NUTORZA-514364 format. One line per field, with one value per residue (C-alpha): residue number from 1; residue in three letters; x, y, z negated. Coordinates in steps of 0.001 Angstrom, whole numbers, plus 524288, in hexadecimal, padded with zeros to 5 digits. Layout:
<nodes>
nr = c(NUM|...)
rest = c(ALA|...)
px = c(X|...)
py = c(Y|...)
pz = c(Z|...)
</nodes>
This chain:
<nodes>
nr = c(1|2|3|4|5|6|7|8|9|10|11|12|13|14|15|16|17|18|19|20|21|22|23|24|25|26|27|28|29|30|31|32|33|34|35|36|37|38|39|40|41|42|43|44|45|46|47|48|49|50|51|52|53|54|55|56|57|58|59|60|61|62|63|64|65|66|67|68|69|70|71|72|73|74|75|76|77|78|79|80|81|82|83|84|85|86|87|88|89|90|91|92|93|94|95|96|97|98|99|100|101|102|103|104|105|106|107|108|109|110|111|112|113|114|115|116|117|118|119|120|121|122|123|124|125|126|127|128|129|130|131|132|133|134|135|136|137|138|139|140|141|142|143|144|145|146|147|148|149|150|151|152|153|154|155|156|157|158|159|160|161|162|163|164|165|166|167|168|169|170|171|172|173|174|175|176|177|178|179|180|181)
rest = c(MET|THR|GLY|THR|PRO|THR|PRO|THR|THR|THR|THR|PRO|ARG|VAL|LEU|VAL|ALA|TYR|ALA|SER|LYS|ARG|GLY|ALA|THR|ALA|GLU|ILE|ALA|GLU|ALA|ILE|ALA|ASP|GLU|LEU|ALA|ALA|ALA|GLY|LEU|ASP|ALA|ASP|CYS|ALA|SER|ALA|GLU|THR|VAL|LYS|ALA|ILE|ASP|GLY|TYR|ASP|ALA|VAL|VAL|LEU|GLY|SER|ALA|THR|TYR|MET|ARG|ARG|TRP|ARG|PRO|GLU|ALA|ARG|ARG|PHE|LEU|HIS|ARG|ASN|ARG|ASP|ALA|LEU|ALA|GLN|ARG|PRO|LEU|TRP|VAL|PHE|SER|SER|GLY|PRO|VAL|GLY|ARG|GLY|GLU|PRO|ASP|PRO|LYS|TRP|THR|GLU|PRO|ALA|SER|THR|MET|ALA|ALA|VAL|GLU|ARG|LEU|GLY|ALA|ARG|GLU|HIS|VAL|VAL|PHE|GLY|GLY|ARG|VAL|PRO|ALA|GLU|PRO|HIS|GLY|PHE|ILE|GLU|ARG|ALA|MET|VAL|ARG|ASP|THR|PRO|PRO|GLU|VAL|ALA|ASP|LEU|ARG|ASP|TRP|ASP|GLU|ILE|ARG|ALA|TRP|ALA|ARG|ALA|ILE|ALA|GLN|ALA|LEU|LYS|PRO|ALA|ALA|ALA|ALA|ALA|ARG)
px = c(80000|80584|80113|7F6E8|7EE4E|7E055|7D673|7CDC1|7C2D4|7BF43|7C357|7D211|7D91C|7E2FD|7ED60|7F19A|7FE5F|8062C|81234|81063|81913|80FE7|802A2|8013B|803AB|7FAA2|7EFED|7F220|7F170|7E4CF|7DEC2|7E29D|7DCD4|7D052|7CF06|7D158|7C6EB|7BD89|7BFAE|7BB37|7C840|7CC11|7D738|7DFAF|7E949|7F4EE|8027C|80C66|813A8|8079A|8045B|80983|804DD|7FD08|7F6B7|7E837|7E9D9|7E78B|7EEDB|7F7C5|7F9C0|8064B|80A2A|81554|819A0|82611|8310B|83D61|83B62|83844|82BD5|828FB|83004|82344|81E86|82B5D|82AA5|81C83|820F6|82C18|8244D|818DA|81FF1|81BA1|80D5E|80D6B|8126C|8063D|7FBD3|7F8D2|80125|8000A|809E2|809EA|813CB|810C9|818F6|81C46|81813|81B8F|81BB2|81EDF|81F0E|8257C|83236|82F4F|83C57|8375D|829CF|82CD3|83732|83E08|84103|83374|82CE0|8353E|83045|8224A|8241D|8299B|81D3E|81502|80E85|803C3|806A6|80E94|809BA|80F2F|805C2|8090C|80B5C|80A00|81366|81247|806E4|80F2E|81D74|82826|8363A|83D6D|83B6C|82CBF|82B01|832E1|82AC0|81E26|823A9|828E8|81D5F|812E0|80573|7FFA3|8092B|80A6C|80058|800DF|7F875|7EE85|7E2F8|7DBC4|7E7CC|7E965|7DB21|7DB4F|7E733|7E03C|7D433|7DCE9|7E252|7D475|7D0D0|7DCA4|7D8BF|7CA36|7CBCC|7D39B|7C8AD|7BE66|7C653|7C766|7B88D)
py = c(80000|80D31|81ADB|81E0E|81255|81385|80DA2|80388|8073C|8136A|80CA5|80D7E|8009D|80159|7F76D|7F6E4|7EF41|7EC39|7E573|7DFB1|7D6DF|7D2D3|7D7AA|7E4FA|7EC94|7E36B|7E6A4|7F535|7F325|7EB71|7F64B|80049|7F7FF|7F5F7|80493|80792|7FDAC|80373|810A1|80AD0|807C4|7FAB5|7F6AB|7EA80|7E6E6|7DE12|7DACD|7E284|7D61D|7D028|7DBE4|7D987|7E627|7F22B|7F450|7F63E|7FDAC|80C3B|80E6B|80702|80712|8003D|7FD05|7F629|7F238|7F969|7F2DB|7FA47|804A3|7FA92|7F75E|7E916|7E438|7E095|7EECD|7F3FF|7EA46|7EE74|7FCAB|7F915|7EF8B|7F8F8|8060F|80A5F|806D2|80CAD|81999|81A4C|8190B|81E61|817CA|81830|811A3|80D68|80778|80047|7FB60|80458|7FF45|80321|80FF8|81D63|822ED|81A1E|81EB8|82293|81CBC|80F9E|81066|81666|80F35|81A27|81351|80D5F|81A51|820FE|81713|81968|82820|82633|81EA2|82A3C|823FE|82CAF|82986|820D1|81E2E|8162B|80E31|807ED|7F96D|7EE31|7E47B|7D6E0|7CEDA|7C29E|7C6B1|7BEE3|7BF8A|7C672|7D46F|7D340|7CC33|7D6EB|7E161|7DB21|7D925|7E717|7EE79|7F241|7ED29|7FAD6|7FE53|7F0FF|7F498|802CA|8017D|80C84|80703|81419|81AA9|80FAA|8103D|81F1B|81E7D|814B5|81D82|828EE|82088|81D2D|82B96|82ED2|82469|8277E|8347D|82D5A|82365|82E2B|83524|82889|8278F)
pz = c(80000|80384|8006A|7F649|7F32D|7F7D2|7EE84|7F4DE|7EB96|7E42F|7D797|7D596|7D364|7C877|7C50C|7B6DE|7B6ED|7AAB9|7A57E|797FA|78FEB|784EA|7899D|78318|78FAE|79731|78D6E|78FC8|79E89|79D34|79502|79F6D|7AA57|7A27B|7A034|7AEA8|7B251|7A848|7AEDF|7BBC9|7C234|7C82A|7BF17|7BF74|7B4BD|7B78C|7B2E4|7BAED|7BE65|7C4DC|7CD7E|7DB29|7E19F|7DE06|7EB3E|7E966|7DCAA|7DC63|7CF8A|7C653|7B7AA|7B38D|7A5AE|79F2A|791BD|78E2A|786DD|78360|78E0B|79874|79F84|7A1FA|7AE41|7B515|7B3F4|7B953|7C497|7C73B|7C858|7D179|7D9E2|7DBAD|7DB8A|7E927|7E6DF|7D923|7DE7E|7E725|7DC9A|7CF24|7C4C2|7B5FD|7AD06|79ED5|795B2|7892C|77E38|772F9|765B4|757EF|750BA|7562D|763C7|76DE0|773CA|7820A|7861B|7812A|78707|79438|79BFF|7A366|7B04B|7B145|7AE18|7B86E|7C267|7BDD2|7BF94|7CD58|7D0B6|7CC60|7C09E|7BB6F|7AD44|7A457|79693|78B70|78349|77673|7769B|76D42|7678C|76D64|7684D|769F4|76899|76F47|76B1D|76040|764F0|766C2|759C2|752FE|759BA|754F4|74743|74619|74BF8|74222|7463F|74752|7523A|758B8|76322|7677B|7738F|77310|77A99|77AC3|780C2|78AAE|78EE2|78F9E|7988B|7A157|7A1DF|7A5FB|7B10A|7B536|7B531|7BD9A|7C784|7C825|7CF6E|7D9E3|7DB46|7DC5F|7E6DB|7EECB|7F012)
</nodes>
């Protein structure tokens, strides 16, 4: 597909793709897709590694868990593999991962090289949502994280904030759908 994508219907099709290690980011992506659908958009939610092409989508939301200033490899590959197509359609990006007390360090939550690539693609917005510690930790580091994180800050996903962000995306896409009629 070249040029600006032309919707085949008046309802924009939105892909919500994600890269999640233990499921918390997938749950955020599903909530975003559900909210987009509730707003009247045609929204699909899929793991970034399973998406072969984004042709047929009018917009994309991409999210990744962030670990030690790095997005998941499948999200980075999705950006690289689809860079030309992503540059031709509205793109929103989210990261998830910070847990614990205090404000997260932006250097930890926003991987610089990945965010530079997102900016080059013309992403409309990048947000960082809180994460949660693994429900079923694997290995020493994850078990220590679960053990050392107080329960009240073990899940910092703000579902109201996540849904409000998805509604703002839907509002941004609705004028484009109305103009296409």
